[in-house]
N, C-alpha and C positions, 0 to 999 in steps of 0.2 A: 505493501500499497502504499501508497505516496501522498502527502500533503502539500497543496500551493498554500502555502498560505496568506499570499496578497491579497488569495483566490477565493479564499478559505472554500476549499475544497479537496475531496481527494480522488485518486484515480486507483482504481488496480488496476494490478496487472492485466486481469485482461482485458478493459476497452483498451474500444478503438482509438482513443485520443491516447492514452501509453505508446499503445504499440508504434504510430504514427509518431509522433513525437522521438522515441526510441530510432528510429530511420533517419530522422534528421540529426547531421552531423554537427552543424548550426547549434543548434537548440541544445546538442547536446553539451557542445564548448563552450557555450553560452551559461550551462545548468551547472556543469567542473569550475567553470570560471568564476559564478559569485558564489561556490561553495568553497572555493578558495583563499577568495579575498576575507570572506564571513570568515571563516578559519584564522584566516591570518588577522585579521582584524581584530577580535575575542583573545589569541594569544598576547598578541601583543598592547593589550590593553594597561597591561597594572606596572606599564612602563611611565605610563600619565602623558605620552608626548602624541597619543591622537594619530590620523591616519596619515597626516600630511606633513606631520613630526616628524615620524618614523623614515618616511622616505625622505625628508630631509637631510636629516644623520642622516641615514646609509649613503646618499649620493656623495655632503661633502665626504666620507669616510674615504668615497670611493675617488674624487676630486681632490681629495689630498697630494697625490702624488703631483699635481700639475702647480701649486697652490693656491693659496686665496684668490677667491673671485669673486665678483661680483654678482650683490644681490641680484642683478638683474639678472647675468648670468643664470646663477639658481635656478630662479623663477622660470625659466625656457627649459632649461635642466628637467625641473621639477616637475615641469606641465600646473605650474600655479601662477594665476595673475601675479602678477609684482604686489599690486595694492591686498591681495589677500594676502601675501608670505609674511608681510609684514608681521602680522596678529604669533603666525607661527613662528618665525623667527624669535621677534620677543618673550615666547615662551617659551622656544630653547635655550637663550639667553637666560630669561631667569633660574630656569632650569642646573644653570652653568654646561649646555651639551656642546655650542655654539661662541663665540661670540666676535663680536666686529672689531674692527678695526678700522683706521682711516685707510683710503685707496692714494696712494702715494701717487698715482697718475690722476687723482682727479679727486679735488678736496673737499668737493660737493657732496662724493659717496663713498661708502663703506663695501669693505668687502669681508668676509664668511670665513672663521677658522676654527675648526672642530677642536675643541678639546682633548685635554685623556681621558674624562670623563662623557664626552662624547663617542669616545671611540671604543669603549669599554661598555658600551650601549650598544652603538652599531654592531660588533661583534656578539652579544644577544642577539640582535632583531636577524642577523646569518644566521645562527645557531637557528632559534625560531624557523627560518623558512626550509631550514636542511631537516628539520623533523616534520615538517607539516609534509616537503614536498615527498617525505619516506614513507608518511602513514596516508597520504593522499595513491601512493603507484606500490601500495605493498602487496598488491595483486599482481603485477609486473614480473614477469624475470629483468634482469640484468640488460641483454639483448632485446627485450619487450620498449624496457625502459628507453634506451639509444633507438630504438625505433621510432619511437614514439616522441622522439626530443625531438631528428630528424627532419621528419614530414612534419612537425608544427615549428620548428624555424624553415622550410620548405614555402609551406604554406605561406607565415609571416613574410617573407624575402619578395617573395609575389604579389602583395599587395602593393594600392598603387601608391607609391612613395608617397604623392602630396597631402595623402588625407593621416587623417587622426596620431597616435603617436609615434611611427614612424618618422613620419612629418616633422614632429612638434622637437624629438630626439636625437634625428639626423641634424637637424643645422648648426646646437650648439654644440656638437661636438667637434664638424666639421671646424666651426672657428674656433676651439677648444684646440684642436691638433691644430691650428694653421695656427695659431697665437704659440704656440709652442715649440716649432719647427723654427718661428721667427724668435727666435729668444733665444 
């Protein structure tokens, strides 16, 4: 029995709707993505930094090797409107997970740097991701996991790069790479 809480209905495995949905890859991807995000959000809830906060901390930790990034670059990288990122950054700074430092090339702006405490939280976030992936894919063999990853990556790379997450992430990464090569 599957319960759709939002619609307030239950589907038995024998129903026609259930059978139709189980044959649709887009539905399966969407429902698994939703379940994955739900589990992850629940798991990181104890960190007290929220969905966007964990994304910022993990991203800053990953970007640290390139040096400090501006708040605008960080907003682009994590796909958050810069105006909305201010509140997230304020909260993370209050928790001691990142700090704003003056931008040496632009006195009007700041750069974001992850703190030692932020690095520890980023490690916890990565451990949660790894654990949840293992739990969700426990029914697959190692070969099946590798195949699933290859197929998902192939589909993702074939999507229109001018749309969605891929375009938003690709541009800041290209700029970041260009900036690093120029240094």
